[in-house]
Backbone as a printed PyTorch tensor [residue, N CA C, xyz], in Angstrom:
tensor([[[  9.5510,  36.4620, -36.4890],
         [ 10.5620,  35.8870, -37.3320],
         [ 11.2450,  34.7180, -36.6470]],

        [[ 11.6480,  34.9390, -35.4250],
         [ 12.4010,  33.8940, -34.7320],
         [ 11.6070,  32.5910, -34.6660]],

        [[ 10.3400,  32.6810, -34.2730],
         [  9.5280,  31.4620, -34.1780],
         [  9.3450,  30.8080, -35.5440]],

        [[  9.0660,  31.6080, -36.5670],
         [  8.8950,  31.0640, -37.9090],
         [ 10.1310,  30.3440, -38.4030]],

        [[ 11.2780,  30.9410, -38.1850],
         [ 12.5390,  30.3330, -38.6130],
         [ 12.8060,  29.0490, -37.8260]],

        [[ 12.5090,  29.0740, -36.5330],
         [ 12.6890,  27.8750, -35.7160],
         [ 11.8310,  26.7320, -36.2450]],

        [[ 10.5620,  27.0060, -36.5600],
         [  9.6870,  25.9620, -37.1050],
         [ 10.1660,  25.4920, -38.4720]],

        [[ 10.5820,  26.4030, -39.3320],
         [ 11.0750,  26.0040, -40.6630],
         [ 12.2860,  25.0840, -40.5330]],

        [[ 13.1670,  25.3650, -39.5900],
         [ 14.3330,  24.5040, -39.3750],
         [ 13.9190,  23.1100, -38.9140]],

        [[ 12.7240,  23.0110, -38.3320],
         [ 12.1800,  21.7170, -37.9090],
         [ 11.3030,  21.0930, -38.9950]],

        [[ 11.3520,  21.6700, -40.2050],
         [ 10.5730,  21.2110, -41.3590],
         [  9.0650,  21.3470, -41.1590]],

        [[  8.6600,  22.3610, -40.4140],
         [  7.2500,  22.6770, -40.2390],
         [  6.9540,  23.8950, -41.1080]],

        [[  6.1420,  23.7480, -42.1600],
         [  5.8410,  24.9000, -43.0160],
         [  5.2600,  26.0490, -42.1870]],

        [[  5.7780,  27.2240, -42.4290],
         [  5.4470,  28.3790, -41.6100],
         [  5.1900,  29.6030, -42.4660]],

        [[  4.2210,  30.3880, -42.0530],
         [  3.9930,  31.6770, -42.6980],
         [  4.1560,  32.7640, -41.6470]],

        [[  5.1630,  33.5860, -41.8340],
         [  5.3910,  34.7310, -40.9780],
         [  4.9580,  35.9680, -41.7490]],

        [[  4.2170,  36.8390, -41.0870],
         [  3.7300,  38.0590, -41.7190],
         [  4.3460,  39.2580, -41.0170]],

        [[  4.9310,  40.1520, -41.8000],
         [  5.5530,  41.3620, -41.2710],
         [  4.9780,  42.5760, -41.9890]],

        [[  5.0470,  43.7330, -41.3340],
         [  4.6570,  44.9610, -42.0180],
         [  5.9070,  45.5880, -42.6400]],

        [[  5.6720,  46.3720, -43.6930],
         [  6.7780,  46.8410, -44.5250],
         [  7.9150,  47.5730, -43.8120]],

        [[  7.7030,  48.3360, -42.7310],
         [  8.8620,  48.9610, -42.0950],
         [  9.8340,  47.9560, -41.4720]],

        [[  9.3810,  46.7240, -41.2810],
         [ 10.2100,  45.7160, -40.6350],
         [ 10.8640,  44.7500, -41.6240]],

        [[ 10.7820,  45.0590, -42.9060],
         [ 11.3570,  44.1680, -43.9220],
         [ 12.8600,  43.9750, -43.7190]],

        [[ 13.6020,  45.0580, -43.5950],
         [ 15.0590,  44.9470, -43.4480],
         [ 15.4300,  44.2080, -42.1670]],

        [[ 14.7180,  44.4930, -41.0950],
         [ 14.9820,  43.7990, -39.8270],
         [ 14.6770,  42.3150, -39.9610]],

        [[ 13.5990,  41.9780, -40.6450],
         [ 13.2360,  40.5780, -40.8450],
         [ 14.2910,  39.8510, -41.6660]],

        [[ 14.7520,  40.4770, -42.7270],
         [ 15.8030,  39.8670, -43.5550],
         [ 17.0930,  39.6900, -42.7570]],

        [[ 17.4360,  40.6670, -41.9630],
         [ 18.6270,  40.5870, -41.1240],
         [ 18.5070,  39.4750, -40.0880]],

        [[ 17.3330,  39.3690, -39.4910],
         [ 17.0920,  38.3150, -38.5060],
         [ 17.2380,  36.9450, -39.1510]],

        [[ 16.6820,  36.7810, -40.3320],
         [ 16.7820,  35.4990, -41.0380],
         [ 18.2500,  35.1390, -41.3130]],

        [[ 19.0220,  36.1180, -41.7660],
         [ 20.4610,  35.8600, -42.0060],
         [ 21.1600,  35.4890, -40.7050]],

        [[ 20.8900,  36.2400, -39.6460],
         [ 21.5380,  36.0010, -38.3540],
         [ 21.2080,  34.6170, -37.8100]],

        [[ 19.9750,  34.1680, -38.0250],
         [ 19.5510,  32.8630, -37.5200],
         [ 19.8740,  31.7280, -38.4800]],

        [[ 20.6030,  32.0280, -39.5420],
         [ 21.1000,  30.9820, -40.4330],
         [ 20.1480,  30.5140, -41.5090]],

        [[ 19.1170,  31.2960, -41.8020],
         [ 18.1800,  30.9190, -42.8570],
         [ 17.9160,  32.1300, -43.7550]],

        [[ 18.9540,  32.5860, -44.4730],
         [ 18.8170,  33.8210, -45.2520],
         [ 17.7580,  33.7620, -46.3490]],

        [[ 17.3790,  32.5770, -46.7770],
         [ 16.3770,  32.4340, -47.8420],
         [ 14.9560,  32.3610, -47.2860]],

        [[ 14.7800,  32.5730, -45.9840],
         [ 13.4620,  32.4940, -45.3440],
         [ 12.5000,  33.4870, -45.9880]],

        [[ 11.3930,  32.9770, -46.5130],
         [ 10.3810,  33.8200, -47.1440],
         [  9.2970,  34.1820, -46.1360]],

        [[  8.8120,  35.4070, -46.2300],
         [  7.7410,  35.8650, -45.3550],
         [  6.8330,  36.7850, -46.1400]],

        [[  5.5910,  36.9040, -45.6690],
         [  4.6330,  37.8120, -46.2970],
         [  4.8740,  39.2210, -45.7700]],

        [[  4.7030,  40.1780, -46.6430],
         [  4.9220,  41.5750, -46.2900],
         [  3.6580,  42.3560, -46.5910]],

        [[  3.1180,  43.0240, -45.5770],
         [  1.9000,  43.8090, -45.7480],
         [  2.1470,  45.2530, -45.3310]],

        [[  1.2440,  46.1190, -45.7580],
         [  1.3680,  47.5480, -45.4640],
         [  1.2010,  47.8180, -43.9680]],

        [[  1.9270,  48.8020, -43.5230],
         [  1.8920,  49.2630, -42.1340],
         [  1.0400,  50.5150, -42.0880]],

        [[  0.3280,  50.7750, -41.0550],
         [  0.1780,  50.0260, -39.8110],
         [ -0.9820,  49.0410, -39.8890]],

        [[ -1.1160,  48.2570, -38.8430],
         [ -2.2070,  47.2930, -38.7390],
         [ -3.2370,  47.7630, -37.7070]],

        [[ -2.7580,  48.1320, -36.5390],
         [ -3.6250,  48.4020, -35.3970],
         [ -4.6770,  49.4720, -35.5940]],

        [[ -4.3930,  50.4650, -36.4200],
         [ -5.3390,  51.5770, -36.5730],
         [ -6.1850,  51.4670, -37.8440]],

        [[ -6.1880,  50.3250, -38.4960],
         [ -6.9300,  50.1410, -39.7380],
         [ -8.3630,  49.7120, -39.4630]],

        [[ -9.2590,  50.0820, -40.3760],
         [-10.6500,  49.6400, -40.2570],
         [-10.7830,  48.2250, -40.8380]],

        [[-11.9710,  47.6590, -40.7220],
         [-12.1670,  46.2680, -41.1350],
         [-11.8550,  46.0430, -42.6140]],

        [[-12.2850,  46.9520, -43.4690],
         [-12.0200,  46.7990, -44.9080],
         [-10.5220,  46.8170, -45.1980]],

        [[ -9.8060,  47.7280, -44.5650],
         [ -8.3570,  47.8080, -44.7830],
         [ -7.6500,  46.5700, -44.2530]],

        [[ -8.1060,  46.0540, -43.1310],
         [ -7.5190,  44.8230, -42.5870],
         [ -7.7830,  43.6390, -43.5070]],

        [[ -8.9780,  43.5770, -44.0670],
         [ -9.2900,  42.5000, -45.0090],
         [ -8.4090,  42.5790, -46.2470]],

        [[ -8.1200,  43.7850, -46.7320],
         [ -7.2230,  43.9480, -47.8700],
         [ -5.8260,  43.4440, -47.5340]],

        [[ -5.3530,  43.7950, -46.3560],
         [ -4.0300,  43.3320, -45.9340],
         [ -4.0090,  41.8130, -45.7550]],

        [[ -5.0730,  41.2750, -45.1920],
         [ -5.1590,  39.8250, -45.0170],
         [ -5.1650,  39.1130, -46.3650]],

        [[ -5.8900,  39.6570, -47.3200],
         [ -5.9280,  39.0620, -48.6620],
         [ -4.5350,  39.0920, -49.3020]],

        [[ -3.8440,  40.1900, -49.1390],
         [ -2.4910,  40.3130, -49.6820],
         [ -1.5500,  39.2900, -49.0230]],

        [[ -1.6610,  39.1370, -47.7080],
         [ -0.8410,  38.1500, -47.0040],
         [ -1.1860,  36.7320, -47.4690]],

        [[ -2.4710,  36.4750, -47.6730],
         [ -2.9270,  35.1610, -48.1440],
         [ -2.3160,  34.8480, -49.5160]],

        [[ -2.3690,  35.8200, -50.4270],
         [ -1.8060,  35.6110, -51.7680],
         [ -0.3150,  35.2950, -51.7080]],

        [[  0.3990,  35.9510, -50.8290],
         [  1.8320,  35.6760, -50.6640],
         [  2.0640,  34.3580, -49.9300]],

        [[  1.1510,  34.0400, -49.0100],
         [  1.3450,  32.8970, -48.1260],
         [  1.2050,  31.5470, -48.7820]],

        [[  0.3090,  31.4250, -49.7470],
         [  0.1070,  30.1260, -50.3930],
         [  1.4060,  29.5860, -50.9990]],

        [[  2.1010,  30.3580, -51.8540],
         [  3.3620,  29.8040, -52.3950],
         [  4.4330,  29.6130, -51.3320]],

        [[  4.4270,  30.4470, -50.2900],
         [  5.4050,  30.2420, -49.2100],
         [  5.1580,  28.9060, -48.5430]],

        [[  3.9110,  28.6360, -48.1760],
         [  3.5960,  27.3850, -47.5010],
         [  3.7610,  26.1550, -48.3900]],

        [[  3.5370,  26.3280, -49.6980],
         [  3.7030,  25.2080, -50.6290],
         [  5.1330,  25.0410, -51.1050]],

        [[  5.9910,  25.9880, -50.7600],
         [  7.3940,  25.9010, -51.1810],
         [  7.5880,  26.1780, -52.6490]],

        [[  6.7110,  27.0050, -53.2280],
         [  6.8020,  27.2980, -54.6620],
         [  7.1350,  28.7560, -54.9580]],

        [[  7.6930,  29.4550, -53.9680],
         [  8.0550,  30.8630, -54.1610],
         [  9.1860,  30.9520, -55.1710]],

        [[  9.0410,  31.8700, -56.1190],
         [ 10.0930,  32.1180, -57.0980],
         [ 10.7030,  33.4790, -56.7550]],

        [[ 11.9680,  33.4700, -56.3710],
         [ 12.6500,  34.7280, -56.0140],
         [ 13.4170,  35.2930, -57.1730]]])
């Protein structure tokens, strides 16, 4: 989160990906760092113990969320 927010503040489009248990922490971090509207992709947890098919599903989900984030077209 911190790196993504730092790059966004420098006008560098950024995609940060978090797993669902860290959603509240990510939102809190964004508020604390002064960018409460910071959008990030959220995928199912866990990552490390998933097989290739499950990882591909999570990657696809992150990709679908990431395109509008990177293009600045997210509708909240």
